[in-house]
N, C-alpha and C positions, 0 to 999 in steps of 0.2 A: 198105459199110453206113454209113448216116447216124449221126452222133453222137447218143447218147442224152442227153436233158436231164431234169432234175428241176425241175418248175415248182411254185412255192409261191404260194398265195393264201389269203385268209381270207374267210369269208362271215358274215353276221350271225346265221344260225341253221342248225340241222342240216337242216331240211326243204329249204331253199334249196340247201345244199351237196350233198345227195344228189340233188336234181333236176338240178343242173348236172353233177355227176359222171357220172350216167347219160347225159346228153346228149353229153358229151365222148367217152365210150367208144362210144356208138352212132354218132357222127359219124366215128369212127376217127381222131380227132385226139389221142387218149390211149389207151394200151394198158391202163392201170390208174390208178385214182384212190383214194388212201387218204383217207377222211373221218375226221379225228381228233377227239378229245374237245375240248370247249369250253375255251378259255383266256381269260385277261384280257389285253387289249391296252391299253397306255398310250401316248398319242401327242398331239402338238399338231396341231390342225386349226383353221384360220382364227383364229390367234392365241389359241386357247383350249386349255387342257389337257383332254384327254378320257380316259375309261376306258370300255371296252366289252367285253362278252363276245363272242367270235368263235369260229368253227369253222374251224380250219386244214385245208387240203387239200394233199396231195402228189400231183402229177400226173406220170406217166411218159410221155414223148413223145420225139420226135426233132427235130433241127434242121430237117430237111426238112418236118416237120409243124407246126413252131412257129407260123408265121404264121397258118395256119388255126386252130390252137388259140387263139392270142391273139384273133383276130377273133371266134370263137365265144364264148369266155369273156367278152370285153368286151361283146358284145351281150346276154348273159344276166345279167351281174353287176349287182347293185342299187346299188353305190357309184359316186359321181361319178368318183373316182380310185382304182380298185381296186389292191391290191397284186398285181402279176403279175411274179414274179421267176424267171428261168430260170437254173439252175446246170448246168454241164457235169458229166457223170458221168465221172470220171477212170479208173475201172476197175470191172469187175463180172463176174459169171459170164457167160461168152460166150453160153451158150444163152439166158439171160434177156435179155441185150441184143439178141440176134437176134430173140427173141419180140417185144420192144417195137418193133423196126424193122418186123417183119412186120405187126403189128397196126395200125400207123399209116401204112402204105404207101398212097399215094393210088391209087385204082383207075383 
């Protein structure tokens, strides 16, 4: 079974986040996407301090599906340099991890 990954990204608004979440699951590059409540991000961009409201997303996928997920997410993401961070899942309920692998298996 392919290693399960948790991918984190942020979007500028809820409508965009929900549209992308649905596209990722439809394309079977993600088994599930949690669209979270808006948060405030503070960061430096082009030598200027920025503060923005963003909508975080938690994306469940596998290492085998990651390249396809990143390509799909990058093509739909409105930011020039989007946050796309993949974290390995060290442990989890075996039946859930198996479900993630099944849902993201390339046909």
